[in-house]
C-alpha positions as CSV (number, residue, x, y, z in Angstrom):
1,M,2.2,10.9,14.7
2,L,-0.3,8.5,13.1
3,K,0.6,9.7,9.6
4,K,4.0,8.2,9.8
5,Y,2.8,4.9,10.5
6,R,0.1,4.8,7.6
7,P,2.1,2.0,5.6
8,F,2.0,-0.2,8.9
9,Y,-1.8,0.5,9.4
10,L,-2.4,-0.3,5.8
11,S,-0.8,-3.8,5.8
12,A,-2.4,-4.6,9.3
13,S,-5.7,-3.6,7.8
14,L,-5.2,-5.7,4.7
15,L,-4.1,-8.8,6.8
16,Y,-7.0,-8.3,9.3
17,L,-9.6,-8.3,6.4
18,S,-8.1,-11.2,4.6
19,E,-8.4,-13.5,7.6
20,V,-11.9,-12.4,9.1
21,I,-13.7,-12.1,5.8
22,P,-12.9,-15.4,3.7
23,A,-14.3,-13.7,0.4
24,L,-11.3,-11.2,0.7
25,Y,-8.7,-13.8,0.9
26,L,-7.2,-12.4,-2.2
27,L,-5.9,-9.4,-0.3
28,K,-3.1,-11.7,0.9
29,F,-1.7,-11.2,-2.6
30,L,-0.5,-7.6,-1.7
31,A,-1.1,-7.3,2.1
32,L,2.6,-7.3,2.9
33,A,3.6,-5.0,0.2
34,P,3.1,-1.7,2.2
35,L,5.0,-3.1,5.1
36,I,8.0,-4.5,2.8
37,L,8.2,-1.2,1.0
38,E,8.2,0.8,4.1
39,L,11.0,-1.3,5.8
40,R,13.0,-1.2,2.8
41,Q,13.0,2.5,2.4
42,S,13.0,3.6,5.8
43,G,15.9,3.8,8.1
44,N,14.1,4.4,11.4
45,F,14.7,1.4,13.2
46,N,12.3,2.0,16.3
47,R,9.5,3.1,14.2
48,N,9.9,0.1,11.7
49,L,10.1,-2.1,14.9
50,I,6.8,-0.8,16.2
51,G,5.2,-1.2,12.7
52,I,6.1,-4.9,12.6
53,L,4.5,-5.5,16.0
54,L,1.6,-3.5,15.0
55,T,0.9,-5.4,11.9
56,M,1.6,-8.7,13.3
57,S,-0.6,-7.9,16.3
58,S,-3.5,-7.2,13.7
59,W,-3.0,-10.4,12.0
60,S,-2.9,-12.3,15.5
61,L,-6.1,-10.7,16.4
62,A,-7.8,-11.5,13.0
63,L,-6.8,-15.1,13.5
64,F,-8.2,-15.2,17.1
65,L,-11.4,-13.6,16.1
66,G,-11.9,-16.0,13.1
67,D,-14.8,-18.7,12.7
68,E,-12.5,-20.9,14.8
69,V,-10.0,-20.1,17.4
70,S,-6.6,-20.4,15.5
71,S,-4.1,-22.7,16.7
72,S,-1.2,-20.7,15.6
73,Y,-0.1,-17.2,15.6
74,P,2.5,-15.1,13.5
75,V,5.2,-14.8,16.3
76,F,7.8,-16.4,14.3
77,N,6.5,-14.5,11.2
78,G,7.2,-11.4,13.1
79,L,10.8,-12.5,14.2
80,A,11.5,-13.0,10.6
81,L,10.7,-9.4,9.8
82,I,12.7,-8.3,12.9
83,L,15.7,-10.3,11.7
84,Y,15.3,-8.6,8.3
85,L,15.2,-5.2,10.0
86,I,18.4,-6.0,12.1
87,S,20.3,-7.4,9.2
88,K,19.2,-4.8,6.4
89,E,22.1,-2.3,7.0
90,R,24.8,-5.0,6.9
91,L,23.4,-7.1,3.9
92,G,22.3,-4.2,1.7
93,P,19.0,-3.9,0.0
94,Q,19.4,-6.9,-2.6
95,R,20.7,-9.4,0.0
96,S,18.2,-8.3,2.7
97,S,15.4,-8.7,0.5
98,L,16.5,-12.2,-0.4
99,A,17.2,-13.1,3.2
100,L,13.5,-11.9,4.2
101,L,12.1,-14.5,2.0
102,F,14.2,-17.4,3.6
103,F,13.7,-15.9,7.1
104,W,9.8,-16.1,6.4
105,L,9.9,-19.5,5.1
106,S,12.1,-20.8,7.8
107,A,9.6,-19.2,10.3
108,E,6.8,-21.1,8.9
109,G,8.5,-24.5,8.6
110,L,10.1,-24.2,12.1
111,A,6.9,-25.5,13.7
112,Y,7.1,-28.6,11.7
113,T,10.6,-29.3,12.6
114,F,10.1,-28.7,16.4
115,T,6.5,-29.3,17.5
116,F,7.0,-27.2,20.6
117,F,6.7,-24.3,18.5
118,E,3.5,-25.2,16.6
119,N,1.6,-22.4,17.9
120,W,4.4,-19.7,17.0
121,S,4.0,-19.7,13.3
122,H,1.2,-19.4,10.9
123,P,1.3,-20.2,7.1
124,Y,0.8,-17.2,5.1
125,S,-0.7,-19.3,2.3
126,E,-3.7,-20.9,4.7
127,A,-6.3,-18.4,3.2
128,L,-5.8,-20.3,-0.1
129,F,-6.4,-23.7,1.3
130,D,-10.3,-23.7,0.6
131,L,-9.9,-22.3,-3.0
132,Q,-10.4,-25.3,-5.3
133,Y,-7.7,-24.1,-7.8
134,S,-5.2,-23.3,-5.1
135,K,-5.7,-26.9,-3.5
136,N,-4.4,-28.2,-7.0
137,W,-1.2,-26.3,-6.8
138,L,-0.8,-26.9,-3.0
139,S,-0.8,-30.6,-3.6
140,I,2.5,-30.2,-5.4
141,T,4.2,-26.9,-4.0
142,G,3.1,-27.4,-0.6
143,F,2.1,-24.6,1.8
144,L,5.5,-23.4,1.9
145,G,5.7,-23.1,-1.9
146,A,2.3,-21.4,-2.0
147,S,3.8,-18.9,0.7
148,F,6.8,-18.2,-1.5
149,W,4.3,-17.5,-4.5
150,L,2.4,-15.0,-2.3
151,L,5.6,-13.3,-0.9
152,L,6.9,-12.9,-4.5
153,L,3.6,-11.2,-5.7
154,N,3.9,-9.0,-2.4
155,Y,7.5,-7.9,-3.4
156,F,6.4,-7.1,-7.1
157,A,3.6,-5.1,-5.6
158,A,6.2,-3.3,-3.5
159,Y,8.5,-2.8,-6.4
160,L,5.7,-1.0,-8.3
161,G,5.1,1.2,-5.3
162,S,8.7,1.9,-5.0
163,K,8.7,3.5,-8.6
164,Q,6.0,5.9,-7.8
165,D,6.3,9.5,-6.5
166,R,4.3,9.6,-3.4
167,S,3.4,13.3,-3.9
168,K,2.1,12.7,-7.3
169,L,1.1,9.0,-8.3
170,N,1.4,7.8,-12.0
171,W,-2.0,6.1,-12.0
172,P,-1.9,4.8,-15.6
173,A,1.5,3.2,-14.9
174,L,0.3,2.0,-11.6
175,L,-2.8,0.3,-12.7
176,K,-1.0,-1.3,-15.7
177,G,1.4,-2.8,-13.3
178,F,-1.1,-4.0,-11.1
179,G,-3.0,-5.4,-14.0
180,L,0.0,-7.2,-15.1
181,L,0.7,-8.5,-11.7
182,I,-3.0,-9.9,-11.6
183,L,-2.7,-11.6,-15.0
184,L,0.6,-13.1,-14.7
185,G,0.8,-13.8,-10.9
186,I,-2.8,-14.8,-10.2
187,V,-5.2,-15.6,-13.2
188,I,-2.7,-17.5,-15.4
189,P,-1.3,-19.7,-12.6
190,L,-4.9,-20.6,-11.2
191,A,-6.3,-21.0,-14.8
192,L,-3.4,-23.7,-15.5
193,S,-3.6,-25.4,-11.9
194,P,-3.0,-29.2,-12.3
195,Q,-5.3,-31.9,-11.0
196,S,-4.9,-32.3,-7.1
197,T,-3.3,-35.6,-5.8
198,I,-4.4,-35.0,-2.2
199,D,-8.0,-35.3,-1.3
200,A,-7.8,-33.9,2.2
201,I,-5.7,-30.9,1.1
202,S,-8.4,-28.6,2.7
203,E,-7.1,-29.9,6.1
204,Y,-3.3,-29.2,5.2
205,P,-1.2,-28.0,6.8
206,S,-1.6,-29.9,10.1
207,Y,1.1,-30.5,12.6
208,N,0.1,-34.1,12.8
209,L,0.9,-34.6,9.3
210,K,4.1,-35.0,7.4
211,L,5.2,-32.2,5.2
212,L,5.1,-32.7,1.5
213,P,8.3,-33.3,-0.5
214,A,8.3,-29.7,-1.9
215,D,7.9,-28.5,1.7
216,L,10.8,-30.4,2.9
217,F,13.0,-29.1,0.0
218,L,11.9,-25.4,0.7
219,Q,12.2,-26.0,4.3
220,R,15.8,-27.3,4.4
221,M,16.8,-24.8,1.6
222,S,15.3,-22.0,3.7
223,Y,17.1,-22.9,6.9
224,F,20.6,-23.3,5.1
225,L,20.2,-19.7,3.4
226,A,18.7,-18.1,6.3
227,F,21.8,-19.4,8.4
228,F,24.3,-18.4,5.7
229,L,22.9,-14.9,5.3
230,L,22.5,-14.2,9.1
231,L,26.3,-15.4,9.5
232,F,27.3,-13.3,6.7
233,S,25.6,-10.3,8.5
234,V,27.3,-11.0,11.7
235,V,30.8,-11.3,10.1
236,K,30.2,-8.0,8.1
237,H,29.0,-6.2,11.3
238,I,32.3,-7.6,13.2
239,L,34.6,-6.4,10.3
240,R,32.6,-3.0,10.0
241,N,32.9,-3.3,6.3
242,S,29.8,-1.7,5.4
243,K,31.0,0.2,2.3
244,R,31.4,-2.8,0.0
245,D,29.4,-2.9,-3.2
246,D,26.2,-4.8,-2.6
247,R,25.8,-6.3,-6.1
248,F,25.9,-10.2,-6.4
249,T,28.7,-10.0,-8.8
């Protein structure tokens, strides 16, 4: 019983540790990878739904038990994962993976469009806000851009996991892939970080502050693409045309 939920326990544990122990914030770079990989490969809807709720509950608990009681919780972030789960079969593996990115960014940005929902969404990138190198990037990319960066790294980690045989891991290839991920996705971007243009970036995001231009761009683009992909999924469901080729061409 417990074994079949192992990937969800792993993501839940990584998210929990990345929040309650500040020194482990780098776990955010791969905390969602086991969850994403399992949702992509497994077709058991009920099990995946329970796994999503388990993972988001663990994250919420970590935020609640943090040094300061969090003002927001990943309710909409969980909803983004559920929307991905619902639309996965109709959109196919490629489009649904793309959709999850924009569902997630829409979930994070929604609280800034409607302040009534400010307690319903939590920035995935908030763990980076106290890291000096990240502050410099955040002043340019905004928190949505940073979340987008972290999600892409989780996607790449999930891709590495998908290429492995679970019964017999190829450790040299796996370590080489993760080494490349750390070098290209973490070390080089942080080493080349620009000078911050915002003095109070450590207090950002705040629901009382205006979003940065990069945030506004990503927010609007995410709304549009998330709505378009959801509409496409609904139309495909109505037409029951699930045998089409999923390629973008």
